[in-house]
SELOTOR-550453 format. One record per residue (C-alpha): residue in one letter; x, y, z. Coordinates in steps of 0.1 Angstrom, whole numbers, plus 5000, padded with zeros to 4 digits. Example, Ala and Ser with C-alpha at 12.3 -4.5 7.8 and 13.67 -1.06 7.14 Angstrom:
# SELOTOR-550453
A512349555078/S513749895071/
# end
This chain:
# SELOTOR-550453
M499950015002/T501550324989/L500850655007/R498750834976/Q496650454978/F496150555017/L495550885014/I492850874989/F491050595011/T491150835036/A489751105013/I486850895004/T486450685041/L486051035059/P483351225045/S481450915037/C481550765071/I480251125085/L477551095055/L476950765069/V476550845103/L474051135099/L471851025072/L472150705061/D473250435089/Q469950395104/P468050365072/L470250105059/A470149895087/L466649875089/F466649755050/V469749465061/N467049415089/Q463849385067/Y465149185036/L468749025045/S467848905080/G467648545060/G471648525064/V471348555098/P471848175109/F474948155085/F476348415094/A476148355135/A477347995128/Y480248155106/T481348415131/A480948195162/L483447935141/V485748215133/D485748365167/A486048055185/G489547955161/Y490548285168/S490648205206/K492147895209/T495148105193/I495048365216/G493948145248/L496747885235/Q500648005258/I503747945245/L506548115268/H503748315287/L502348455254/P499448385232/A500248135207/L499448335176/W501848665187/V504448375193/L503748205158/L504148555141/I507148655157/A508448265157/G507848355115/F509048705113/V512748555127/V512848245107/F511948385071/R513648715076/W516748675098/V517248285094/L516348235056/R517048585045/Q513648645024/R512649025027/W509348915025/G509648785064/T508549115076/V505649075066/F504848845101/L505949145123/I503549385102/V500949145106/L501849135147/L501749515150/T498749595128/H496849335147/L498049475181/A497549855169/S494249795154/Q493049605180/A493849875207/S492450165186/A489450005182/S488849945217/L490050285228/L487250495204/K484450205218/G485350305250/T485150655242/V482150715218/H480050485234/R477850425200/L474650225202/R474749895185/P471949845155/E470049595175/V468849855200/L467650055173/L465949715157/A464349655194/A463149955206/G464550225190/Y466150555203/Q466550925197/G469251095179/L472650915166/G473050685192/F476450855208/G477450945239/A474650645254/A475350545290/T473450225288/G474249885275/H475349805238/N476850105232/D479949985222/S479449965183/F481550195168/P484250105153/S483449735149/G486449515168/H485749205144/V486449335117/A489349555130/G490749225144/Y490349005112/F491549235086/S494449345107/L495648975103/F494848945062/M494949295051/P498849315056/L499348955037/A496949105012/V499049405007/A502249195005/F500848924983/P498349064960/R498248764939/W496348604970/Q494548874978/V491248744970/P491248434993/L493148625014/L490648885020/V487148575020/L487248515056/P487748885071/T484749025044/L482448715055/I483048865090/L482349215076/L479049135060/G478048925089/R478449215116/L475949405092/V473349125087/L473549055127/G472649415135/E475849425152/H477049705136/Y475949955112/L477850045078/S480450345090/D481550115118/V482949855099/W484250115070/F485650345096/S487450025112/L489049945079/W490350275075/L491850205107/V493749875095/A494750015068/G496250315084/F498050095102/T499049875074/Y500450165057/L502550245084/F504049965097/G504849835061/L507450125058/L509249865082/G509649625051/R510449945026/R512850045050/R514449725054/A514649635014/T515750005007/N518849975033/T519649625019/A519449774983/A521750044995/L524449815006/M524849554971/I525449914957/P529449934954/E531050274962/R532350504931/A535850444930/K537650734944/P540150944927/V543750874926/
# end
């Protein structure tokens, strides 16, 4: 992902999310609930299955750390430093993007306190649903989208030929958050923007290493005698 690509995505995302929050989020949630509720059983089962698998990789401890973290660190060490593969840096980028995306999403949830669509669908509420003190007030942004896309977006950027299969799992999670009434469109879209930002930021690590390696391979110019 280049800086230009991220800036273009930002220029589209931020005004779009504002527009969705002010005008379109709630009507879209009502539309999805009315016409796409037939997908609830599938997405509920799919999300539960993926969550269970993820919980096992986090719950299993290796050296007092989540197994997922250890595997990513090990992948970085083995492929980047032992086997000298430049693309091995992607394992570190995935780990950093994942941790930063999850932390940012959690922080925003605890600050914004936006009511979930399920509250709108069940009883309705006045206003935009921000700053709510009641339950189900952790809609913005989507933690699921931030968590799963942060595991796969850096890989999709590093291996563009495999973008489609790599993004199937998180994309289905995203669609499920909408169909299940867990999030508004702006919630999941903003999470995508968070992940894209951290993917670009930490992706600079790989580019810097590649640039430094290339520089070392260029012989010095012969000095005049």
